[in-house]
VEXKOLPA-727823 format. One record per residue: residue number from 1; x, y, z of N, C-alpha, C in turn; residue in three letters. Coordinates in steps of 0.1 Angstrom, whole numbers, plus 5000, padded with zeros to 4 digits. Example, Ala and Ser with C-alpha at 12.3 -4.5 7.8 and 13.67 -1.06 7.14 Angstrom:
// VEXKOLPA-727823
<n 1; n_c1 5132; n_c2 4943; n_c3 5078; ca_c1 5123; ca_c2 4955; ca_c3 5078; c_c1 5132; c_c2 4967; c_c3 5078; res ALA>
<n 2; n_c1 5128; n_c2 4978; n_c3 5071; ca_c1 5137; ca_c2 4989; ca_c3 5071; c_c1 5129; c_c2 5000; c_c3 5079; res SER>
//
This chain:
// VEXKOLPA-727823
<n 1; n_c1 5008; n_c2 4988; n_c3 5000; ca_c1 5000; ca_c2 5000; ca_c3 5000; c_c1 5009; c_c2 5013; c_c3 5000; res MET>
<n 2; n_c1 5020; n_c2 5012; n_c3 5006; ca_c1 5029; ca_c2 5023; ca_c3 5007; c_c1 5033; c_c2 5028; c_c3 4993; res ARG>
<n 3; n_c1 5036; n_c2 5018; n_c3 4984; ca_c1 5040; ca_c2 5022; ca_c3 4970; c_c1 5029; c_c2 5029; c_c3 4963; res ASP>
<n 4; n_c1 5016; n_c2 5025; n_c3 4965; ca_c1 5005; ca_c2 5033; ca_c3 4959; c_c1 5004; c_c2 5047; c_c3 4965; res TRP>
<n 5; n_c1 5007; n_c2 5048; n_c3 4977; ca_c1 5007; ca_c2 5062; ca_c3 4983; c_c1 5017; c_c2 5071; c_c3 4976; res THR>
<n 6; n_c1 5029; n_c2 5065; n_c3 4973; ca_c1 5039; ca_c2 5073; ca_c3 4965; c_c1 5033; c_c2 5077; c_c3 4952; res PHE>
<n 7; n_c1 5025; n_c2 5069; n_c3 4945; ca_c1 5019; ca_c2 5072; ca_c3 4932; c_c1 5009; c_c2 5084; c_c3 4934; res VAL>
<n 8; n_c1 5001; n_c2 5083; n_c3 4945; ca_c1 4992; ca_c2 5094; ca_c3 4948; c_c1 4999; c_c2 5107; c_c3 4951; res TRP>
<n 9; n_c1 5010; n_c2 5107; n_c3 4958; ca_c1 5018; ca_c2 5119; ca_c3 4962; c_c1 5024; c_c2 5124; c_c3 4949; res ILE>
<n 10; n_c1 5029; n_c2 5115; n_c3 4940; ca_c1 5035; ca_c2 5120; ca_c3 4928; c_c1 5024; c_c2 5127; c_c3 4919; res ALA>
<n 11; n_c1 5012; n_c2 5122; n_c3 4919; ca_c1 5002; ca_c2 5127; ca_c3 4911; c_c1 4998; c_c2 5141; c_c3 4916; res SER>
<n 12; n_c1 4997; n_c2 5143; n_c3 4929; ca_c1 4994; ca_c2 5156; ca_c3 4935; c_c1 5005; c_c2 5166; c_c3 4931; res ILE>
<n 13; n_c1 5017; n_c2 5162; n_c3 4932; ca_c1 5028; ca_c2 5171; ca_c3 4929; c_c1 5029; c_c2 5174; c_c3 4914; res PHE>
<n 14; n_c1 5024; n_c2 5164; n_c3 4906; ca_c1 5023; ca_c2 5167; ca_c3 4891; c_c1 5014; c_c2 5178; c_c3 4888; res GLU>
<n 15; n_c1 5002; n_c2 5178; n_c3 4895; ca_c1 4993; ca_c2 5189; ca_c3 4893; c_c1 4999; c_c2 5202; c_c3 4897; res VAL>
<n 16; n_c1 5007; n_c2 5202; n_c3 4908; ca_c1 5014; ca_c2 5214; ca_c3 4912; c_c1 5023; c_c2 5219; c_c3 4901; res CYS>
<n 17; n_c1 5032; n_c2 5211; n_c3 4896; ca_c1 5042; ca_c2 5216; ca_c3 4887; c_c1 5036; c_c2 5219; c_c3 4873; res TRP>
<n 18; n_c1 5026; n_c2 5211; n_c3 4869; ca_c1 5020; ca_c2 5214; ca_c3 4856; c_c1 5013; c_c2 5228; c_c3 4857; res VAL>
<n 19; n_c1 5006; n_c2 5230; n_c3 4868; ca_c1 4999; ca_c2 5243; ca_c3 4870; c_c1 5010; c_c2 5254; c_c3 4871; res THR>
<n 20; n_c1 5021; n_c2 5251; n_c3 4878; ca_c1 5032; ca_c2 5261; ca_c3 4879; c_c1 5038; c_c2 5264; c_c3 4866; res GLY>
<n 21; n_c1 5039; n_c2 5255; n_c3 4857; ca_c1 5045; ca_c2 5258; ca_c3 4844; c_c1 5037; c_c2 5268; c_c3 4836; res LEU>
<n 22; n_c1 5024; n_c2 5267; n_c3 4838; ca_c1 5015; ca_c2 5277; ca_c3 4831; c_c1 5013; c_c2 5290; c_c3 4838; res LYS>
<n 23; n_c1 5013; n_c2 5290; n_c3 4852; ca_c1 5010; ca_c2 5302; ca_c3 4859; c_c1 5021; c_c2 5308; c_c3 4867; res HIS>
<n 24; n_c1 5033; n_c2 5303; n_c3 4868; ca_c1 5044; ca_c2 5308; ca_c3 4875; c_c1 5048; c_c2 5322; c_c3 4869; res ALA>
<n 25; n_c1 5050; n_c2 5332; n_c3 4878; ca_c1 5054; ca_c2 5345; ca_c3 4873; c_c1 5064; c_c2 5352; c_c3 4882; res ASP>
<n 26; n_c1 5068; n_c2 5345; n_c3 4893; ca_c1 5078; ca_c2 5351; ca_c3 4903; c_c1 5088; c_c2 5340; c_c3 4905; res HIS>
<n 27; n_c1 5099; n_c2 5344; n_c3 4910; ca_c1 5110; ca_c2 5334; ca_c3 4912; c_c1 5106; c_c2 5323; c_c3 4922; res TRP>
<n 28; n_c1 5098; n_c2 5327; n_c3 4933; ca_c1 5094; ca_c2 5317; ca_c3 4943; c_c1 5084; c_c2 5307; c_c3 4937; res TRP>
<n 29; n_c1 5075; n_c2 5312; n_c3 4928; ca_c1 5066; ca_c2 5302; ca_c3 4922; c_c1 5074; c_c2 5293; c_c3 4912; res SER>
<n 30; n_c1 5084; n_c2 5298; n_c3 4905; ca_c1 5092; ca_c2 5289; ca_c3 4897; c_c1 5100; c_c2 5279; c_c3 4906; res TRP>
<n 31; n_c1 5105; n_c2 5284; n_c3 4917; ca_c1 5112; ca_c2 5275; ca_c3 4927; c_c1 5103; c_c2 5264; c_c3 4931; res LEU>
<n 32; n_c1 5090; n_c2 5267; n_c3 4935; ca_c1 5081; ca_c2 5257; ca_c3 4939; c_c1 5078; c_c2 5247; c_c3 4928; res GLY>
<n 33; n_c1 5077; n_c2 5252; n_c3 4916; ca_c1 5075; ca_c2 5243; ca_c3 4904; c_c1 5086; c_c2 5233; c_c3 4903; res THR>
<n 34; n_c1 5098; n_c2 5238; n_c3 4904; ca_c1 5110; ca_c2 5229; ca_c3 4903; c_c1 5111; c_c2 5219; c_c3 4914; res ILE>
<n 35; n_c1 5108; n_c2 5223; n_c3 4926; ca_c1 5107; ca_c2 5214; ca_c3 4937; c_c1 5096; c_c2 5203; c_c3 4935; res ILE>
<n 36; n_c1 5085; n_c2 5207; n_c3 4930; ca_c1 5074; ca_c2 5198; ca_c3 4927; c_c1 5078; c_c2 5188; c_c3 4917; res ALA>
<n 37; n_c1 5086; n_c2 5192; n_c3 4907; ca_c1 5091; ca_c2 5183; ca_c3 4897; c_c1 5099; c_c2 5172; c_c3 4903; res ILE>
<n 38; n_c1 5109; n_c2 5176; n_c3 4912; ca_c1 5118; ca_c2 5167; ca_c3 4918; c_c1 5110; c_c2 5157; c_c3 4927; res PHE>
<n 39; n_c1 5101; n_c2 5162; n_c3 4935; ca_c1 5093; ca_c2 5154; ca_c3 4944; c_c1 5085; c_c2 5144; c_c3 4936; res VAL>
<n 40; n_c1 5079; n_c2 5148; n_c3 4925; ca_c1 5071; ca_c2 5139; ca_c3 4916; c_c1 5080; c_c2 5127; c_c3 4911; res THR>
<n 41; n_c1 5091; n_c2 5130; n_c3 4906; ca_c1 5099; ca_c2 5119; ca_c3 4900; c_c1 5106; c_c2 5111; c_c3 4911; res PHE>
<n 42; n_c1 5108; n_c2 5116; n_c3 4922; ca_c1 5113; ca_c2 5108; ca_c3 4934; c_c1 5103; c_c2 5098; c_c3 4938; res ASP>
<n 43; n_c1 5090; n_c2 5103; n_c3 4939; ca_c1 5079; ca_c2 5094; ca_c3 4943; c_c1 5077; c_c2 5083; c_c3 4932; res MET>
<n 44; n_c1 5078; n_c2 5087; n_c3 4920; ca_c1 5076; ca_c2 5077; ca_c3 4909; c_c1 5087; c_c2 5066; c_c3 4909; res LEU>
<n 45; n_c1 5099; n_c2 5071; n_c3 4911; ca_c1 5110; ca_c2 5061; ca_c3 4912; c_c1 5108; c_c2 5052; c_c3 4924; res ILE>
<n 46; n_c1 5104; n_c2 5057; n_c3 4935; ca_c1 5102; ca_c2 5049; ca_c3 4947; c_c1 5090; c_c2 5038; c_c3 4945; res ARG>
<n 47; n_c1 5080; n_c2 5043; n_c3 4939; ca_c1 5068; ca_c2 5034; ca_c3 4937; c_c1 5071; c_c2 5023; c_c3 4926; res SER>
<n 48; n_c1 5079; n_c2 5027; n_c3 4916; ca_c1 5082; ca_c2 5017; ca_c3 4905; c_c1 5092; c_c2 5007; c_c3 4909; res SER>
<n 49; n_c1 5098; n_c2 5008; n_c3 4921; ca_c1 5107; ca_c2 4998; ca_c3 4926; c_c1 5099; c_c2 4985; c_c3 4929; res ASN>
<n 50; n_c1 5087; n_c2 4986; n_c3 4933; ca_c1 5079; ca_c2 4974; ca_c3 4937; c_c1 5067; c_c2 4972; c_c3 4928; res LYS>
<n 51; n_c1 5062; n_c2 4982; n_c3 4921; ca_c1 5050; ca_c2 4981; ca_c3 4913; c_c1 5054; c_c2 4981; c_c3 4898; res LEU>
<n 52; n_c1 5046; n_c2 4975; n_c3 4889; ca_c1 5049; ca_c2 4975; ca_c3 4875; c_c1 5049; c_c2 4989; c_c3 4870; res PRO>
<n 53; n_c1 5060; n_c2 4993; n_c3 4862; ca_c1 5062; ca_c2 5006; ca_c3 4858; c_c1 5050; c_c2 5011; c_c3 4848; res ILE>
<n 54; n_c1 5045; n_c2 5002; n_c3 4840; ca_c1 5035; ca_c2 5005; ca_c3 4831; c_c1 5022; c_c2 5009; c_c3 4838; res GLY>
<n 55; n_c1 5019; n_c2 5002; n_c3 4849; ca_c1 5007; ca_c2 5005; ca_c3 4857; c_c1 5009; c_c2 5018; c_c3 4865; res THR>
<n 56; n_c1 5021; n_c2 5019; n_c3 4870; ca_c1 5024; ca_c2 5031; ca_c3 4878; c_c1 5023; c_c2 5043; c_c3 4869; res VAL>
<n 57; n_c1 5028; n_c2 5043; n_c3 4857; ca_c1 5028; ca_c2 5054; ca_c3 4848; c_c1 5013; c_c2 5057; c_c3 4844; res TYR>
<n 58; n_c1 5006; n_c2 5047; n_c3 4841; ca_c1 4992; ca_c2 5049; ca_c3 4837; c_c1 4983; c_c2 5055; c_c3 4848; res ALA>
<n 59; n_c1 4985; n_c2 5050; n_c3 4860; ca_c1 4977; ca_c2 5056; ca_c3 4871; c_c1 4982; c_c2 5070; c_c3 4874; res VAL>
<n 60; n_c1 4995; n_c2 5072; n_c3 4874; ca_c1 5001; ca_c2 5085; ca_c3 4876; c_c1 4996; c_c2 5096; c_c3 4866; res PHE>
<n 61; n_c1 4996; n_c2 5093; n_c3 4853; ca_c1 4992; ca_c2 5102; ca_c3 4843; c_c1 4977; c_c2 5104; c_c3 4844; res THR>
<n 62; n_c1 4969; n_c2 5094; n_c3 4847; ca_c1 4955; ca_c2 5095; ca_c3 4848; c_c1 4951; c_c2 5104; c_c3 4859; res GLY>
<n 63; n_c1 4956; n_c2 5102; n_c3 4871; ca_c1 4953; ca_c2 5110; ca_c3 4883; c_c1 4958; c_c2 5124; c_c3 4881; res LEU>
<n 64; n_c1 4970; n_c2 5126; n_c3 4875; ca_c1 4975; ca_c2 5139; ca_c3 4872; c_c1 4967; c_c2 5147; c_c3 4863; res GLY>
<n 65; n_c1 4962; n_c2 5140; n_c3 4852; ca_c1 4953; ca_c2 5147; ca_c3 4842; c_c1 4940; c_c2 5151; c_c3 4849; res THR>
<n 66; n_c1 4934; n_c2 5142; n_c3 4856; ca_c1 4922; ca_c2 5145; ca_c3 4864; c_c1 4924; c_c2 5157; c_c3 4873; res PHE>
<n 67; n_c1 4934; n_c2 5156; n_c3 4881; ca_c1 4937; ca_c2 5167; ca_c3 4891; c_c1 4939; c_c2 5181; c_c3 4884; res GLY>
<n 68; n_c1 4947; n_c2 5180; n_c3 4873; ca_c1 4950; ca_c2 5193; ca_c3 4866; c_c1 4938; c_c2 5199; c_c3 4860; res THR>
<n 69; n_c1 4929; n_c2 5191; n_c3 4854; ca_c1 4917; ca_c2 5196; ca_c3 4848; c_c1 4908; c_c2 5202; c_c3 4859; res VAL>
<n 70; n_c1 4906; n_c2 5195; n_c3 4870; ca_c1 4898; ca_c2 5200; ca_c3 4881; c_c1 4903; c_c2 5213; c_c3 4887; res VAL>
<n 71; n_c1 4916; n_c2 5214; n_c3 4889; ca_c1 4922; ca_c2 5226; ca_c3 4894; c_c1 4920; c_c2 5238; c_c3 4884; res VAL>
<n 72; n_c1 4922; n_c2 5235; n_c3 4871; ca_c1 4920; ca_c2 5245; ca_c3 4861; c_c1 4905; c_c2 5250; c_c3 4861; res GLU>
<n 73; n_c1 4896; n_c2 5241; n_c3 4863; ca_c1 4882; ca_c2 5245; ca_c3 4863; c_c1 4878; c_c2 5253; c_c3 4876; res ILE>
<n 74; n_c1 4882; n_c2 5247; n_c3 4887; ca_c1 4878; ca_c2 5253; ca_c3 4900; c_c1 4886; c_c2 5266; c_c3 4903; res ILE>
<n 75; n_c1 4899; n_c2 5266; n_c3 4901; ca_c1 4908; ca_c2 5277; ca_c3 4906; c_c1 4909; c_c2 5287; c_c3 4895; res VAL>
<n 76; n_c1 4911; n_c2 5283; n_c3 4883; ca_c1 4915; ca_c2 5293; ca_c3 4872; c_c1 4903; c_c2 5296; c_c3 4862; res PHE>
<n 77; n_c1 4891; n_c2 5291; n_c3 4865; ca_c1 4880; ca_c2 5294; ca_c3 4857; c_c1 4880; c_c2 5289; c_c3 4843; res GLY>
<n 78; n_c1 4886; n_c2 5277; n_c3 4840; ca_c1 4886; ca_c2 5271; ca_c3 4827; c_c1 4871; c_c2 5267; c_c3 4825; res GLU>
<n 79; n_c1 4866; n_c2 5268; n_c3 4813; ca_c1 4852; ca_c2 5264; ca_c3 4810; c_c1 4849; c_c2 5250; c_c3 4812; res PRO>
<n 80; n_c1 4838; n_c2 5247; n_c3 4818; ca_c1 4833; ca_c2 5233; ca_c3 4821; c_c1 4825; c_c2 5228; c_c3 4809; res PHE>
<n 81; n_c1 4827; n_c2 5215; n_c3 4806; ca_c1 4818; ca_c2 5209; ca_c3 4796; c_c1 4815; c_c2 5195; c_c3 4800; res SER>
<n 82; n_c1 4803; n_c2 5190; n_c3 4797; ca_c1 4799; ca_c2 5177; ca_c3 4800; c_c1 4808; c_c2 5166; c_c3 4793; res TRP>
<n 83; n_c1 4812; n_c2 5169; n_c3 4781; ca_c1 4821; ca_c2 5160; ca_c3 4774; c_c1 4834; c_c2 5158; c_c3 4781; res ALA>
<n 84; n_c1 4840; n_c2 5169; n_c3 4786; ca_c1 4852; ca_c2 5169; ca_c3 4793; c_c1 4851; c_c2 5160; c_c3 4806; res LYS>
<n 85; n_c1 4840; n_c2 5163; n_c3 4813; ca_c1 4837; ca_c2 5155; ca_c3 4825; c_c1 4836; c_c2 5140; c_c3 4822; res LEU>
<n 86; n_c1 4828; n_c2 5137; n_c3 4811; ca_c1 4827; ca_c2 5123; ca_c3 4807; c_c1 4840; c_c2 5116; c_c3 4805; res PHE>
<n 87; n_c1 4849; n_c2 5122; n_c3 4797; ca_c1 4861; ca_c2 5116; ca_c3 4793; c_c1 4871; c_c2 5115; c_c3 4805; res PHE>
<n 88; n_c1 4870; n_c2 5125; n_c3 4814; ca_c1 4879; ca_c2 5124; ca_c3 4826; c_c1 4874; c_c2 5113; c_c3 4835; res ILE>
<n 89; n_c1 4861; n_c2 5111; n_c3 4837; ca_c1 4856; ca_c2 5100; ca_c3 4844; c_c1 4859; c_c2 5087; c_c3 4838; res LEU>
<n 90; n_c1 4859; n_c2 5086; n_c3 4825; ca_c1 4863; ca_c2 5074; ca_c3 4818; c_c1 4877; c_c2 5071; c_c3 4820; res LEU>
<n 91; n_c1 4886; n_c2 5081; n_c3 4820; ca_c1 4900; ca_c2 5080; ca_c3 4823; c_c1 4902; c_c2 5075; c_c3 4837; res LEU>
<n 92; n_c1 4895; n_c2 5081; n_c3 4847; ca_c1 4896; ca_c2 5077; ca_c3 4861; c_c1 4891; c_c2 5062; c_c3 4863; res LEU>
<n 93; n_c1 4881; n_c2 5058; n_c3 4856; ca_c1 4876; ca_c2 5044; ca_c3 4856; c_c1 4887; c_c2 5035; c_c3 4852; res ALA>
<n 94; n_c1 4894; n_c2 5038; n_c3 4841; ca_c1 4905; ca_c2 5030; ca_c3 4836; c_c1 4917; c_c2 5030; c_c3 4846; res GLY>
<n 95; n_c1 4920; n_c2 5041; n_c3 4853; ca_c1 4930; ca_c2 5041; ca_c3 4863; c_c1 4926; c_c2 5032; c_c3 4875; res VAL>
<n 96; n_c1 4914; n_c2 5033; n_c3 4879; ca_c1 4910; ca_c2 5024; ca_c3 4891; c_c1 4910; c_c2 5010; c_c3 4886; res ILE>
<n 97; n_c1 4906; n_c2 5007; n_c3 4874; ca_c1 4907; ca_c2 4993; ca_c3 4869; c_c1 4921; c_c2 4988; c_c3 4869; res GLY>
<n 98; n_c1 4930; n_c2 4996; n_c3 4864; ca_c1 4944; ca_c2 4991; ca_c3 4864; c_c1 4949; c_c2 4989; c_c3 4879; res LEU>
<n 99; n_c1 4946; n_c2 4997; n_c3 4888; ca_c1 4950; ca_c2 4995; ca_c3 4902; c_c1 4944; c_c2 4982; c_c3 4907; res LYS>
<n 100; n_c1 4931; n_c2 4980; n_c3 4905; ca_c1 4925; ca_c2 4968; ca_c3 4910; c_c1 4931; c_c2 4955; c_c3 4904; res VAL>
<n 101; n_c1 4934; n_c2 4955; n_c3 4891; ca_c1 4940; ca_c2 4944; ca_c3 4884; c_c1 4954; c_c2 4942; c_c3 4889; res ILE>
<n 102; n_c1 4961; n_c2 4952; n_c3 4891; ca_c1 4975; ca_c2 4951; ca_c3 4896; c_c1 4975; c_c2 4944; c_c3 4909; res THR>
<n 103; n_c1 4966; n_c2 4948; n_c3 4918; ca_c1 4965; ca_c2 4943; ca_c3 4932; c_c1 4962; c_c2 4928; c_c3 4931; res LYS>
<n 104; n_c1 4953; n_c2 4924; n_c3 4922; ca_c1 4950; ca_c2 4910; ca_c3 4920; c_c1 4962; c_c2 4902; c_c3 4915; res GLU>
<n 105; n_c1 4969; n_c2 4908; n_c3 4905; ca_c1 4981; ca_c2 4901; ca_c3 4900; c_c1 4992; c_c2 4899; c_c3 4911; res LEU>
<n 106; n_c1 4993; n_c2 4909; n_c3 4919; ca_c1 5003; ca_c2 4908; ca_c3 4930; c_c1 5000; c_c2 4897; c_c3 4940; res GLU>
<n 107; n_c1 4987; n_c2 4896; n_c3 4943; ca_c1 4982; ca_c2 4886; ca_c3 4952; c_c1 4984; c_c2 4872; c_c3 4946; res GLU>
<n 108; n_c1 4981; n_c2 4870; n_c3 4933; ca_c1 4983; ca_c2 4858; ca_c3 4927; c_c1 4998; c_c2 4854; c_c3 4926; res GLU>
<n 109; n_c1 5007; n_c2 4863; n_c3 4924; ca_c1 5021; ca_c2 4861; ca_c3 4924; c_c1 5026; c_c2 4857; c_c3 4938; res GLY>
<n 110; n_c1 5020; n_c2 4863; n_c3 4948; ca_c1 5025; ca_c2 4860; ca_c3 4962; c_c1 5021; c_c2 4845; c_c3 4966; res ALA>
<n 111; n_c1 5009; n_c2 4841; n_c3 4960; ca_c1 5005; ca_c2 4827; ca_c3 4963; c_c1 5012; c_c2 4816; c_c3 4956; res GLN>
<n 112; n_c1 5018; n_c2 4820; n_c3 4945; ca_c1 5025; ca_c2 4810; ca_c3 4936; c_c1 5038; c_c2 4806; c_c3 4942; res ALA>
//
């Protein structure tokens, strides 16, 4: 479970640095963006030591995309559309499915 926590943390920091790349306009906001990039990749490396890298990357990008779109809509006034919501929920369903399947595969491997 700890390794999945690293993926969640990496996704949260991805939202921070992606948003920072678009909206940073002072040296301290650029510094925060750079720090978020380093934290993101550190967490990804830690999680991929135990989890399959393909699943880690898919979950990471899905959660990061979801978070970035939500932040853009709520914080920065990006226009909302039902089609955007549908596809984000579809993406999130795929991410959850990958996580569930990976957990089942890990349990089968432990039993073998």
